[in-house]
N, C-alpha and C positions, 0 to 999 in steps of 0.2 A: 783274716786278710782278705777274701775275694768282698767282702762288704765293704772294707775299706778302700780299696780301688776304686770298686762301683759307686761310692758316694764322691772321689774324686771325679771321676768319667762322667758322671751323671749330667753334669751340665753341657758337657761337650755332646752327649748325646741328644739332650733334648734339641740343642740347636742344629744338631745335623739330621734330625728326623724327618723333617721335609724333604730332604733331598735322597733318603733311602729308596721310594721306590722310582723316583727319577732315575737312580742309577741303576736299579735290578733292570728297568725296563731297558736303558741302555745295554746293558750286559745281554740281556734277551736278545735284542734288535743286534747285537756284533755276532755273538755265537751263532745265531742262523744267518746270520751276512757270511761268515767263513766257512760254516758247515757248507753253505749252498755251494761255494765258491771253489771250495776244498774238494769236493764231488765234483763238481766239473773239471777241474784240472786235472785229477788224481784217475778220471775214468776214460780218460783220452786214449791210453795204451799205446802211444807213440815210442816208448822207451827212454824218452828223454828224463832226465833227472831233474826232478823240480825242487828247487830250494824255496822255503816258505822263509820270510824276513819281516820280522816284526820291528818295526822305527816308524818316527815321525819322518815322512818322505819329503826333505827337502828340494830344491833345484838341483843341488848335487847328488843327491841320490838319486835321482830319475837318470840324471845324463849317463851316471858310471853305471847303474844296472842295465839301460840301455847298450851302452859297451858292452859291457860283461856279455849279456846274452846274445850282442852278434860275433862275439869272439867265439862263442863257443855254440852256435846256431845248431841246431839237430843234435847236441849233446847234454848240456845244459841250461836251465833256463830259472833266472830267480826271479821268484813271485812276490812283489812286495804287499804288505799289511802294513797299510799306512793309518797311524794314530795323529791326525792333524791337530794342533794346537786347539783352532775353534770349537771341535766337539770332544775332546778329551782332554780333562787335566792332568797333569803327572800321575796324582794318585791313585785316579779311573785307569789310566792306561797300566799301571804297576798292577793292578788288583785284576784285570781281564788277564795279561800276560801269566799272573802268577796261577790263576784257576786254572788257565789251560795247561800248565805244567804241571799242575796238581793231577792233572788226568791224562799224565805220562806223554805230556806234550804235543797231544796229536796236532798236526797240522803247522807246527813251529820248528823251523831247524835252526835257524839263527835270530836272536833278540837283541836289540840295544838295551843298556841299561843307563840310569842315571849313575854316577861314579859312586855315589853312596849307597846303591842298591846293591853291589856286588855280592857282600855276603849275606844278605837275604836270598838271593837267588843261585848262591853256591851248590846247594844241594841236588839241584835240578841241571847243571851245567857240568859238560866234560871238562876234565882236568887238559893244560894244554901244554905243559911243559914239555911233555914228548914229540909236539909237532913245531916246536920253535928251537932254533937254535940260539947259542948264548950271543952269536954274533948278530942274529936277527933281532934279539930282545936288546942286543947294545943300541942298535939304532934308535932306539925308542926314548922321547924323554922320560926321565926319573921320575919327574914330577907324575907325568900319565901314567908309569908303567906301576907307580907304589900303590895306586887304588885297585890293581887287577887281583890281589893276592886274598886269598883266604886260609888261614893258620899255615901260613908258609908257602901254599901252593896256589901256582898261576891257572886262574879258573875264567880269565876274560882278557881282551886285547883292548888298548884303548883305539877309539876311531876318531874322536875330535875333544877340544880342549877349548874352555873359556873362562873367563874368569870377570870377576864384576867391575866395572869401570862408571865414570862420573859423564852422561853426554852435557853438554852446552850449545846453547844457540849464539852461535859466533855473531850473525846479525845482528841480536840485538845487544849483545855486549860490546859490539862494536861503536854502537850509536853513544853509550853514557860516556861521559867524562873519564878520562884515563882507563878507558877500555880495555888498549893495549895491556897495559901494565896489570890489569887485571887478568886478561886470558893467562899472561906470563907465569903469574904467581899459582893460577890454578892449575896450569900444565906442570907446573913444579911440584904440585902435592900441596894441599891447603890444610891447614886443622881445621877442625870442627868451632874452634873458637872465634875462627878469620870468617870462614864460611856463614858461621850465623850472623857475625856483624855485617856482611857484604849484604844482605838483604837491605837494610837501613842505607847503607853508603849510596848502594844502587838507585834509590827513590823510585822505582817502579813499583806499577800496581800491578804486574802480570805475576799469575802464580810462580811460585821461586824453587820450591823444591818438590820434586815426584819422588817417591818411591815405594812398591807395593806391600801393602802393610795387613792385606785380609788375613784372614783365619786360613795359611797355608806355608809351604815350605818355604817360598820366598820371603816370607818374613823373618823365618828362624835363621834363615843366609844370613839377614843383616844383623840379628842379634849375635850371632856366632860370629862374623867377621869383627864386629865392636870388638867383641871380649878376645879373641884372640890377638888383636892390636895390643891390648892391655897385659896379655900372658899368654905367648905363643902354647907353652906347652900347660895349658890349664886342664885338658880334659884328660893327660896325664897325672896330675895332680890331684883334680877332684871330682874327675869322673861327669856323670851328670848331676852333680849337686851343685845349685845356683844359690845356694843361700848365703852368699860371698858377696864382699863389698865390690869387686870387679864385676860378677854377672849383672848387681844392681845398678853402677854406673852404666854399663851397656842398656839396659833394657830402660832405663831412665831417662837416655839421650833420647830415643826412638820415639818416647813418649812425650818428651819436652819438643821435638820437632813440631809435634802437631798441637799439642796443648800449652806450652809455655811460651814457646819463641814464635809458633804460628807460622813457620816458616813452609809448611808445608800443609795442604786443606786436609780437613777432618775426612774428607770422603777419600783419602787413601786407605783408611781402614776397611775398606770393600774392594780393594783394587788388587788384582794380581797383573801379570807381567803385561799382557794385552789391554786391559783397561787402563794400566799405570802408563802405557806409551801414546793409546789415543787420545786421552784426556790431554796430556804434556804437548801435544802436537795440537790440537784442536783449540787448547785454551791458550797458547802461545806462552807453555811453560819457560823459563830460564834453565832451570837443570833436572836432570833424571839420571838415577840409578839404573842401571841395566846390565846387560849381556854385551858384549861387541859384535854379535850377530845382529842386532836389531834393524841396522839398517840395510840387510837383506832379507829377515823375516818378516817384513810389514810391506814389501814391495807391490804385493799384489791388491793392498788395501787402498782404499779409495781418500787418502789423506794428502794434503797439501805438500806436492814435490817440490816446491821451492823451499818450502819449511823445513823439509826433511835433507834437502842438499847444504843446508847450513848448518848442519849437527857437527859436532868436534868430540874427540874422545879424550879424555884427560883421567888420571887416578881418581879413586876416592879418597873423601876426606878421612881425615884418622885424629884420635885425641892427640893432643899436645905432646902429653908424657907418655904416648905410647907409639907403638913403631907402624910405619904405613903399612897396610895391610888390604886385601882385597882376596874376596873368598873363591875359589878352584871350581869350577862345574865343567860339565862336559858329557860325554855318552862313550860306555865302552860296549864291545860285543862278546858275546857268550853262546856259546855251542851246547844245544840242548843234547844233554846225553842220551835221549830217546830217538835221537836222530839217525835213521839207519843211512845217510849220505855224507859219513862226516868226511871224507877225503875232500868232496865236492864243495861241500862248505870252507873247508878250512882254505881251500884254493881261492874262495870266492873273499875270504877276510882277509886273506894275505895280498889279493888284488886291490882290496879298499884301502890297506895301510901304505901302498906303493908312493913314490916320489909324485908321480902324475896325477894318481887319485887324490892325494892330501892336498895338493894343489886344486885341483877343481874344488874340493870340499873350501877352501879358501876362498878362492874365485868369486864362486855361485853361491855360497851359504854364510861365508864370514866367519869359520871356525877356524882356530889355529891349528895347525898341524902339527903332529904329534912326533914329527922325525925330526932328530938333533940336529939334521944338515941344511934345515930352513933357517936355522937360528946360528950357523957357523959356517956355512960355504958362503965365500964371496960371491957367486953366481946369484944367490938366491938374497943376499944383503943388499946387491945393485940392482937386483929385478925390484925389491919388494923391501924398499927402504924402513917401512913399518914394524920390518921382523926386531932391527935393532931397538926399537922402544917394547916390543913385546917381550924381548928376552929381558931387559930390565925390568918390566912389569912383573914377571913371573918371578921375580926375587923375591918379591912382596906378597906373593900368594900362600895363602893357608886353607887348610881343608878341615870338612867336618869330620867328626869322629868315625872311624869305623866301627859298626857293631851291627851284629845281624837285627835286633831290634831297634836300629834308629828310627825307621820310617814310624814306629808305633810311639815312639818317644818325640819325634819331631810334632805328631798331631797332638800330642799333649802338649806341647810347650807352644805351634802356634794358637791355639785355642785361648790358654791363660794371657798370652803376649797380647795377642790381639783386645783381648776386654781390660787390660791396663792400659791400651794405647787409646781406646775407647772411653777410658775413663770410668769404667765400671768397677774396676777392682784397683788398688795399690798398685803400685811395682812391687813391693817385699810380697803382698799378697800371692798374688803371679807368681811369685819364684818360689814362694814356698808351697803352692799345690801344684805347681810343675816338678818340685823335687819330690813330693811325697807319693805324687800319682807313680811317677816312674820308679823309687825306689821299692813301692807295693807292689809294681808288676814285677821287678827283677825278684824280690822274693817268692811271688808266685811261681816265676818260670826256675827256680832253683829247686 
């Protein structure tokens, strides 16, 4: 059986081999950096409780950490462990945090996880039901809280939320004939058929549609979004079996966007989020699939601000006989079960999810708040009319399947799906190989 899965994973490993030493070196540097800094902080003997918080530190994170540290000066100090997007992919970040926790979590008290990682990290996390009342949990969006459980036990708390959206350049569309009508159609939610036709109707030479299609999680997100548009209960019915007509149709669409309809440049097969956005802006692309935080994420980059100021947001396209669907993303907080500062860590967690802090996350980093009040209270709806739209968009949100082995399965899927979009293998072959590799792995685990 191990030989069987080895054969299916062999091409993945061959493709990744060139990255192994780079990753090992990166890990060595990171561990060395953390050890030096932890030693420096922990040897001061000043009696201050120091909370080591691992996450990608956005502008909002830094504002709130500074604020919390000032409020608790001389008693508690939150020390950020930053994983910037430029230096760490989400997979690298996941592996580094996991390696630290396997070593009994030395140096990490609180860590943020992608909402799909919760079950993977649950064994290292403190159960949280005893720390949060029903009233406190009742204030949280049900869609956000749903990803925080493992086997019915609360092991995480939502920090922020996003869902996939379609960006478009308003200035470009307004210059074409019937531009306002086209924008109105896009804002209402356009089908894939109409979206594909739109390229020839516009008569422009600009790159039409960018989406991240490299061998990584972002590609899997696009596939799952299309799949759940066709069948919302797909994973409950089929599990990780992709030898089905609906799975074939979903992957075929992504392949055809690049190879048949040519509305996306072939180069997207090598693009993750950062490169997708970079080329979309620099090459005057018209449409881009991404997260609603992009207008904050890339503020520090040397991109044309005039172009960025003309970006507008709309629902992602959907199949004509499917339902509108947009994939849910975001980050949850988990408390290390090895931490000896749990009361202080929990106090900081509750600070991060209070109304003022969630408003800071929205204003400075673009994340959806995870509190119901922002979508229901007239005070916030009048102050931020966009929340009326977000509330409607959240009704179309779909989630990746929760599974402790999801990240492993995702690596298999992204490799073969990328091979299909690159026209190296057929769609059916990609789906068969993905399914068999995952099923073989499940047999070994059993």
